[in-house]
Backbone bond lengths (Angstrom), bond angles and torsions (degrees), N, CA, C in turn:
res aa  C-N    CA-C-N  psi(-1)  N-CA   C-N-CA  omega(-1)  CA-C   N-CA-C  phi
1 M - - - 1.470 - - 1.556 108.17 -
2 A 1.329 114.64 -40.97 1.476 116.71 177.78 1.500 111.15 -62.28
3 L 1.354 114.41 -39.99 1.476 119.17 177.48 1.516 112.76 -60.24
4 S 1.366 115.45 -41.13 1.423 121.93 178.96 1.521 111.99 -64.55
5 R 1.349 115.66 -42.67 1.440 119.32 179.63 1.545 112.01 -66.58
6 C 1.316 115.02 -37.16 1.462 119.84 177.29 1.506 110.77 -64.02
7 G 1.354 117.34 -39.51 1.468 120.24 178.95 1.491 110.78 -65.37
8 R 1.326 119.14 -40.33 1.455 119.89 179.91 1.522 110.77 -65.20
9 D 1.334 116.82 -40.00 1.485 119.54 -178.84 1.550 108.73 -64.14
10 T 1.321 115.40 -43.02 1.468 119.28 178.78 1.523 111.24 -61.08
11 L 1.332 117.42 -41.52 1.479 122.44 178.54 1.531 111.28 -62.72
12 R 1.314 114.02 -41.08 1.467 118.41 179.13 1.546 111.61 -62.93
13 R 1.348 115.20 -40.97 1.457 118.73 -179.25 1.535 111.44 -68.07
14 V 1.316 115.00 -37.41 1.470 118.85 176.03 1.536 110.65 -63.26
15 I 1.321 116.29 -47.97 1.481 119.34 -178.84 1.520 110.85 -64.44
16 S 1.373 115.73 -42.06 1.433 119.24 178.81 1.552 111.83 -63.37
17 G 1.280 115.83 -39.20 1.478 120.10 178.03 1.512 111.99 -66.86
18 A 1.325 114.36 -37.41 1.480 118.44 179.37 1.509 110.13 -67.40
19 S 1.340 116.33 -40.58 1.466 120.79 -178.34 1.525 109.58 -64.64
20 A 1.350 115.98 -43.94 1.453 121.12 179.57 1.501 111.20 -61.28
21 E 1.366 114.31 -44.21 1.476 119.74 178.89 1.534 111.84 -62.14
22 S 1.366 113.31 -39.23 1.470 117.95 178.65 1.508 111.89 -64.24
23 R 1.382 115.29 -41.51 1.485 118.13 177.85 1.482 111.03 -65.40
24 C 1.311 116.44 -39.38 1.448 121.26 178.78 1.529 112.17 -61.60
25 D 1.382 112.99 -41.84 1.494 118.30 177.23 1.505 111.37 -60.41
26 R 1.339 114.66 -41.40 1.477 117.43 -179.87 1.523 112.11 -64.72
27 I 1.305 118.01 -35.46 1.439 120.55 -175.10 1.524 110.43 -78.57
28 T 1.361 115.38 -37.96 1.450 118.11 -173.39 1.512 111.90 -98.79
29 N 1.336 117.01 0.85 1.478 119.35 177.66 1.536 108.26 -57.70
30 P 1.332 120.40 121.20 1.457 122.31 -176.92 1.496 113.44 -65.13
31 V 1.322 119.84 -30.36 1.458 121.00 179.38 1.494 110.55 -69.59
32 L 1.339 116.54 -46.27 1.453 118.61 178.31 1.512 112.89 -68.81
33 F 1.305 117.13 -37.27 1.458 121.32 179.60 1.560 111.30 -62.48
34 S 1.332 114.82 -41.43 1.473 119.50 -178.92 1.496 111.14 -67.88
35 A 1.326 116.83 -28.15 1.490 119.50 -178.58 1.528 110.87 -71.27
36 H 1.315 117.58 -16.44 1.493 118.13 179.81 1.470 112.64 -64.54
37 G 1.353 119.51 -21.51 1.459 122.16 -179.26 1.491 113.05 -82.39
38 L 1.294 119.81 -8.20 1.473 122.14 -175.86 1.534 110.62 -64.93
39 R 1.311 117.70 -32.17 1.468 120.13 -176.22 1.557 111.92 -67.92
40 Y 1.378 114.71 -18.37 1.461 117.57 -179.10 1.515 112.03 -98.69
41 R 1.306 118.91 -1.53 1.426 121.52 177.81 1.499 111.61 -84.61
42 K 1.326 117.30 142.35 1.465 122.89 177.80 1.502 111.64 -82.80
43 L 1.290 115.87 147.80 1.446 123.63 -179.64 1.540 109.47 -113.06
44 E 1.322 116.35 129.65 1.463 120.47 179.78 1.520 108.60 -82.34
45 V 1.347 115.74 126.64 1.442 119.98 -179.87 1.561 108.26 -134.61
46 I 1.309 117.33 161.37 1.476 123.28 177.25 1.524 106.35 -107.17
47 L 1.334 117.15 125.30 1.453 120.13 -179.96 1.547 109.80 -77.23
48 T 1.315 117.17 135.08 1.470 121.51 175.87 1.492 110.72 -92.54
49 T 1.314 119.22 -13.10 1.439 123.01 178.91 1.539 108.69 -147.26
50 T 1.292 116.66 158.23 1.479 121.13 179.63 1.535 109.51 -72.68
51 I 1.341 114.55 127.69 1.498 119.55 -179.94 1.536 105.54 -122.57
52 D 1.323 114.88 130.02 1.428 121.31 -178.48 1.535 110.49 -60.57
53 K 1.335 116.22 136.92 1.472 124.98 177.91 1.543 112.64 66.13
54 L 1.332 117.07 10.04 1.450 118.74 178.53 1.534 111.18 -125.13
55 G 1.340 118.39 -47.58 1.429 119.20 176.46 1.523 111.00 163.15
56 R 1.364 115.84 176.08 1.425 121.88 -178.72 1.534 109.64 -95.02
57 A 1.317 116.94 162.55 1.435 121.77 179.97 1.515 110.15 -60.47
58 G 1.333 116.48 133.79 1.472 121.45 -179.43 1.502 113.97 94.18
59 E 1.335 117.88 -11.97 1.476 119.92 -179.50 1.504 110.63 -83.40
60 T 1.322 114.15 151.26 1.493 121.33 173.13 1.504 110.54 -96.14
61 V 1.310 116.66 121.98 1.462 122.04 -178.12 1.539 109.21 -129.62
62 K 1.302 114.61 165.47 1.478 121.46 178.23 1.521 108.25 -107.47
63 V 1.367 116.61 129.03 1.461 121.71 177.66 1.517 108.68 -133.74
64 A 1.316 113.85 167.65 1.445 117.92 175.00 1.521 110.58 -72.51
65 P 1.317 116.69 142.07 1.473 120.07 -178.82 1.514 113.22 -55.24
66 G 1.355 115.57 -40.99 1.471 118.52 179.12 1.534 112.28 -63.93
67 H 1.291 117.21 -39.30 1.462 121.80 179.48 1.543 110.87 -64.11
68 F 1.350 114.20 -41.48 1.471 118.29 176.08 1.508 112.70 -65.97
69 R 1.339 115.49 -44.65 1.499 120.71 -177.50 1.526 112.86 -67.90
70 N 1.335 116.19 -38.01 1.479 118.75 -172.96 1.535 113.80 -95.55
71 H 1.320 118.07 -22.35 1.441 119.12 -172.78 1.541 113.34 -123.27
72 L 1.361 114.91 -54.96 1.477 117.46 -173.70 1.527 113.07 -74.29
73 M 1.323 118.54 -44.66 1.462 119.35 -176.51 1.553 111.74 -69.63
74 P 1.350 122.19 -44.46 1.471 118.73 179.88 1.534 113.10 -60.42
75 K 1.330 118.27 -30.91 1.451 121.88 -178.11 1.536 112.66 -95.13
76 L 1.368 115.04 7.65 1.474 120.87 -179.84 1.533 112.62 54.57
77 L 1.343 114.57 35.24 1.466 119.27 177.11 1.526 114.03 -85.07
78 A 1.344 114.30 -17.93 1.471 120.35 178.60 1.525 109.98 -155.61
79 V 1.323 115.91 157.62 1.455 121.78 176.79 1.508 109.00 -130.01
80 P 1.345 119.08 157.63 1.442 120.99 178.43 1.543 112.34 -58.71
81 N 1.337 115.24 146.54 1.453 119.47 -179.39 1.530 109.94 -82.90
82 I 1.309 114.41 80.37 1.468 120.93 173.37 1.497 108.78 -127.76
83 D 1.343 116.30 166.53 1.448 120.07 -168.22 1.545 114.36 -59.23
84 K 1.315 115.41 -43.10 1.480 118.28 -175.10 1.548 110.21 -67.00
85 Y 1.309 116.88 -40.95 1.446 120.03 179.44 1.517 110.09 -68.65
86 A 1.360 117.08 -40.48 1.488 119.43 179.10 1.487 110.26 -61.64
87 F 1.347 118.32 -40.15 1.462 121.37 177.64 1.526 111.64 -62.30
88 L 1.360 116.55 -45.73 1.465 120.19 179.97 1.520 112.04 -62.31
89 I 1.326 116.30 -40.50 1.482 120.86 -178.65 1.538 110.34 -65.22
90 R 1.347 113.92 -41.38 1.508 116.25 179.43 1.539 111.56 -64.37
91 E 1.322 115.27 -41.73 1.472 118.92 177.98 1.526 111.29 -64.65
92 Q 1.278 114.23 -40.48 1.518 117.96 179.87 1.502 112.37 -65.26
93 R 1.394 116.70 -37.25 1.426 120.97 177.60 1.520 111.22 -64.40
94 K 1.351 115.43 -37.34 1.451 118.39 179.79 1.505 111.95 -66.17
95 L 1.340 118.10 -36.84 1.432 123.02 -178.80 1.548 112.66 -72.34
96 Y 1.318 116.27 -37.76 1.452 119.97 -173.22 1.512 114.43 -104.52
97 Q 1.331 116.83 5.14 1.474 119.88 -179.30 1.525 111.70 -63.89
98 K 1.351 116.32 -39.04 1.457 119.50 -179.81 1.531 110.23 -67.84
99 E 1.327 116.62 -39.21 1.468 119.50 -179.50 1.530 109.55 -67.04
100 E 1.355 118.02 -30.26 1.423 119.33 178.72 1.490 113.70 -74.96
101 E 1.378 116.51 -24.50 1.440 121.08 179.75 1.535 111.43 -81.00
102 E 1.319 118.35 -26.75 1.460 123.75 -175.69 1.543 110.57 -60.81
103 P 1.363 120.28 -45.97 1.419 119.09 -179.71 1.541 113.43 -59.92
104 V 1.376 116.42 -31.74 1.459 121.12 177.70 1.522 108.13 -64.13
105 T 1.360 116.89 -45.34 1.421 120.83 179.78 1.517 110.80 -62.67
106 E 1.340 117.88 -40.24 1.452 121.96 178.46 1.507 109.90 -63.28
107 T 1.312 116.33 -41.50 1.456 121.40 -179.92 1.516 111.01 -60.53
108 K 1.336 116.73 -45.41 1.443 122.22 177.46 1.518 110.49 -60.23
109 A 1.326 115.95 -42.60 1.489 119.95 178.49 1.497 111.22 -64.47
110 D 1.341 116.50 -39.72 1.472 120.94 178.71 1.519 109.37 -64.79
111 D 1.340 117.03 -43.42 1.488 119.01 178.88 1.533 112.59 -62.56
112 A 1.316 114.49 -40.06 1.482 118.55 179.26 1.544 109.43 -65.14
113 K 1.344 115.92 -40.55 1.460 120.93 -179.75 1.552 110.16 -63.96
114 K 1.321 116.73 -42.91 1.485 120.73 179.27 1.544 110.57 -65.14
115 E 1.339 113.55 -41.14 1.471 117.25 -180.00 1.542 109.55 -63.84
116 Q 1.344 116.76 -41.14 1.486 118.17 179.59 1.504 111.43 -67.65
117 E 1.358 117.84 -36.58 1.472 120.02 178.29 1.517 109.81 -65.73
118 A 1.355 118.19 -40.64 1.448 120.97 178.68 1.523 111.76 -63.94
119 K 1.355 114.19 -38.60 1.469 119.91 178.76 1.524 109.94 -65.13
120 M 1.299 117.67 -44.74 1.471 120.84 -179.93 1.534 110.82 -63.37
121 K 1.374 115.97 -38.33 1.468 118.36 177.91 1.524 109.62 -63.53
122 E 1.298 117.30 -39.48 1.453 121.38 -179.88 1.539 109.31 -65.56
123 Y 1.346 116.09 -41.91 1.464 119.08 177.05 1.533 112.62 -61.88
124 Q 1.345 116.11 -42.34 1.486 118.54 178.61 1.497 112.18 -60.83
125 T 1.336 115.47 -43.46 1.494 119.23 179.25 1.525 109.86 -61.92
126 A 1.338 117.31 -45.26 1.484 120.57 -178.65 1.529 109.61 -64.85
127 A 1.355 117.35 -37.34 1.479 119.43 -178.35 1.553 110.62 -65.53
128 K 1.304 117.35 -38.61 1.453 120.54 179.34 1.518 111.50 -65.61
129 I 1.342 115.76 -37.70 1.472 118.74 -179.31 1.547 111.07 -75.04
130 L 1.336 117.04 -39.08 1.452 118.25 -178.58 1.523 113.99 -74.84
131 D 1.350 116.10 -20.41 1.456 118.74 179.92 1.544 108.92 -68.77
132 N 1.281 117.59 120.54 1.487 126.09 -178.64 1.535 112.49 59.40
133 A 1.335 117.55 24.43 1.442 120.85 175.33 1.520 111.14 -77.68
134 R 1.344 117.30 149.46 1.457 122.81 -178.40 1.533 107.84 -129.95
135 L 1.330 115.21 125.53 1.428 120.62 178.14 1.520 107.36 -101.06
136 V 1.347 116.13 128.89 1.478 120.88 -179.03 1.481 110.60 -114.18
137 L 1.342 115.63 127.03 1.482 121.77 175.98 1.513 108.64 -126.18
138 R 1.351 117.48 150.35 1.436 122.71 179.18 1.520 111.14 -119.46
139 R 1.348 115.22 138.16 1.473 121.34 -178.29 1.501 110.50 -138.74
140 Y 1.344 115.09 151.88 1.420 121.45 169.03 1.558 108.74 -77.69
141 I 1.357 116.40 145.50 1.444 118.53 -176.68 1.528 109.95 -107.81
142 K 1.338 114.35 160.35 1.467 120.65 174.08 1.539 109.19 -101.51
143 I 1.304 113.86 -90.59 1.451 121.41 178.71 1.530 108.95 -133.09
144 N 1.389 115.86 142.93 1.445 121.16 175.73 1.551 111.52 57.56
145 N 1.319 115.49 45.54 1.461 122.60 176.61 1.526 114.95 63.57
146 D 1.335 116.98 10.30 1.462 117.84 174.98 1.521 109.11 -77.89
147 I 1.259 116.19 140.11 1.463 120.09 -176.28 1.531 110.23 -97.11
148 R 1.337 116.19 152.24 1.449 120.87 -174.94 1.574 108.76 -69.70
149 D 1.315 116.08 -48.33 1.471 119.93 -176.66 1.525 109.47 -110.69
150 P 1.307 119.92 111.06 1.470 121.82 179.78 1.527 110.09 -62.64
151 V 1.343 111.54 153.29 1.510 119.73 -178.06 1.569 104.64 -90.40
152 T 1.306 116.22 120.46 1.441 121.54 -177.44 1.559 110.05 -96.63
153 K 1.299 112.72 167.50 1.498 119.33 178.96 1.537 110.25 -61.47
154 E 1.346 116.18 -43.51 1.455 120.33 -179.21 1.531 111.92 -60.93
155 E 1.329 116.18 -37.42 1.480 119.44 -178.55 1.553 109.18 -71.43
156 I 1.295 117.25 -34.16 1.500 118.04 177.79 1.493 109.54 -67.48
157 V 1.314 118.52 -39.53 1.491 121.03 179.31 1.518 108.56 -63.37
158 A 1.356 118.47 -41.23 1.430 121.87 178.95 1.571 111.86 -65.04
159 E 1.304 117.58 -39.02 1.441 121.21 179.99 1.555 111.59 -73.16
160 V 1.317 116.13 -32.59 1.478 118.98 175.35 1.559 108.70 -61.34
161 A 1.322 116.26 -43.12 1.460 119.67 179.99 1.538 110.36 -67.17
162 R 1.327 116.70 -37.56 1.463 121.17 -176.27 1.528 112.60 -74.91
163 Q 1.333 113.76 -48.64 1.482 119.25 -174.12 1.538 112.33 -84.60
164 L 1.304 117.53 -41.91 1.463 121.56 -171.13 1.578 112.44 -102.04
165 K 1.360 115.15 -11.34 1.472 119.23 -179.35 1.561 111.08 60.95
166 V 1.287 115.09 37.49 1.477 121.85 176.91 1.495 110.09 -124.98
167 D 1.330 118.16 131.35 1.452 122.25 -178.47 1.548 109.45 -93.83
168 I 1.320 116.43 117.65 1.432 120.37 173.04 1.540 108.21 -127.60
169 K 1.320 117.76 169.87 1.437 122.02 -179.66 1.523 110.20 -113.24
170 P 1.330 116.98 157.50 1.484 118.05 179.28 1.528 113.78 -54.30
171 E 1.346 116.79 -33.60 1.441 118.13 -179.10 1.504 113.66 -69.93
172 N 1.381 117.00 -12.76 1.443 120.97 175.48 1.521 113.41 -76.12
173 L 1.305 115.77 -13.86 1.492 120.37 -178.63 1.536 109.00 -101.03
174 Q 1.338 116.63 131.87 1.444 122.80 175.48 1.504 107.40 -97.57
175 L 1.330 115.91 79.59 1.457 121.85 -177.01 1.551 108.12 -132.16
176 S 1.281 116.95 103.42 1.466 121.56 -173.76 1.535 112.40 -74.90
177 T 1.368 116.15 -38.40 1.451 119.48 -179.61 1.547 107.50 -131.16
178 P 1.321 116.05 156.22 1.475 120.03 178.42 1.513 111.02 -64.70
179 L 1.352 116.94 157.01 1.491 122.47 177.55 1.521 108.30 -83.75
180 K 1.369 117.21 126.27 1.440 119.75 -168.26 1.546 113.30 -116.46
181 S 1.307 119.47 1.08 1.498 121.54 -179.34 1.490 110.25 -141.72
182 L 1.371 114.69 164.84 1.446 121.33 178.86 1.527 108.24 -68.08
183 G 1.325 115.40 156.61 1.465 118.67 176.77 1.544 110.21 139.16
184 E 1.311 114.25 -175.38 1.471 120.86 179.82 1.488 109.54 -114.75
185 Y 1.318 117.43 132.55 1.469 123.15 -175.58 1.519 110.15 -124.88
186 E 1.328 114.85 147.78 1.441 123.20 173.41 1.544 107.65 -107.33
187 V 1.312 114.60 101.74 1.484 119.72 -176.11 1.521 108.76 -92.58
188 P 1.328 118.93 117.84 1.475 119.94 178.02 1.532 113.09 -62.66
189 L 1.290 114.45 144.52 1.449 120.76 178.89 1.525 109.94 -113.98
190 R 1.303 117.40 139.57 1.432 122.84 175.62 1.563 106.53 -111.10
191 L 1.325 117.86 88.72 1.464 123.64 -174.48 1.502 111.47 -101.77
192 P 1.317 119.19 161.77 1.482 121.17 178.34 1.524 111.65 -55.76
193 R 1.297 114.42 145.34 1.507 119.24 -179.27 1.503 110.79 -66.85
194 D 1.323 117.28 -25.86 1.482 119.34 178.98 1.511 113.17 -67.30
195 M 1.321 116.82 -21.49 1.476 119.77 -177.08 1.534 107.58 -70.16
196 P 1.335 117.13 124.06 1.445 118.13 -177.79 1.529 113.30 -73.25
197 R 1.331 114.95 130.48 1.487 119.72 -179.30 1.537 109.10 -86.22
198 P 1.325 116.62 143.50 1.476 120.40 174.73 1.526 110.48 -59.84
199 E 1.290 116.45 152.64 1.461 122.15 -177.75 1.515 109.76 -58.79
200 G 1.337 114.55 132.34 1.451 120.34 176.79 1.533 114.11 84.97
201 K 1.337 118.24 -4.98 1.468 120.82 -179.16 1.530 109.78 -99.73
202 I 1.338 116.05 123.53 1.478 120.89 -177.59 1.560 108.09 -93.87
203 Q 1.319 117.26 -43.17 1.438 122.98 -174.78 1.503 110.69 -120.23
204 W 1.305 117.11 131.12 1.445 120.94 173.72 1.501 110.09 -71.96
205 T 1.337 119.27 132.50 1.471 123.65 176.26 1.530 108.91 -136.65
206 L 1.298 115.80 151.76 1.464 122.75 176.15 1.503 109.52 -117.50
207 T 1.314 115.94 122.94 1.476 120.68 -179.47 1.551 108.86 -82.03
208 V 1.309 116.48 118.68 1.455 121.38 179.71 1.554 108.17 -117.73
209 K 1.292 116.42 119.10 1.468 121.74 -178.59 1.539 109.50 -112.26
210 I 1.332 115.11 122.99 1.457 119.65 -178.71 1.530 107.00 -106.87
211 R 1.298 116.20 118.46 1.494 121.89 -179.05 1.497 110.19 -109.53
212 R 1.332 110.88 165.01 1.495 118.07 177.87 1.496 111.27 -74.47
213 K 1.293 116.12 138.70 1.498 119.72 179.98 1.514 109.51 -93.56
């Protein structure tokens, strides 16, 4: 019985030693050990669509193998950078390049349309204010209602902005000489043709009244 027990103990030691040696071989095996670095190597892939912070469609970028395997490849966002895939991507880009440019053109057209609509809205607001508007200025007089400081075109433009909250330019006023006496004047306006005129009005005019100060 003692001999049998001794044999079993010896067998256990042999098996235990073999298992430990096998584990040691697995750990120190140079082939397996070198493979541990594969997870840190970047993989070159070709993007099939533009991805924020990664690259544009058709570009070759480097990504982690796990990111490509778990995210990019299942969703067909990228393909491996090999000759056959590179050829397919180039051909695909040629076919769909025009379709990708069309939305840009449409966007520019939409922006131009919005800008035109905003401009027309501004014109309509200005037309309502200028219709039957009256600008009042005060001046000191000299003799026979003549004023000391004539009212210039630039001053009228400034007063329109201050009193009426409408921006016009000096070239929009048809005023050849400054206004030199008290009274009420109808100053013709040369406004853009796109600005809608009130019903029954042929010529835009601005009423400027100069009073005694």
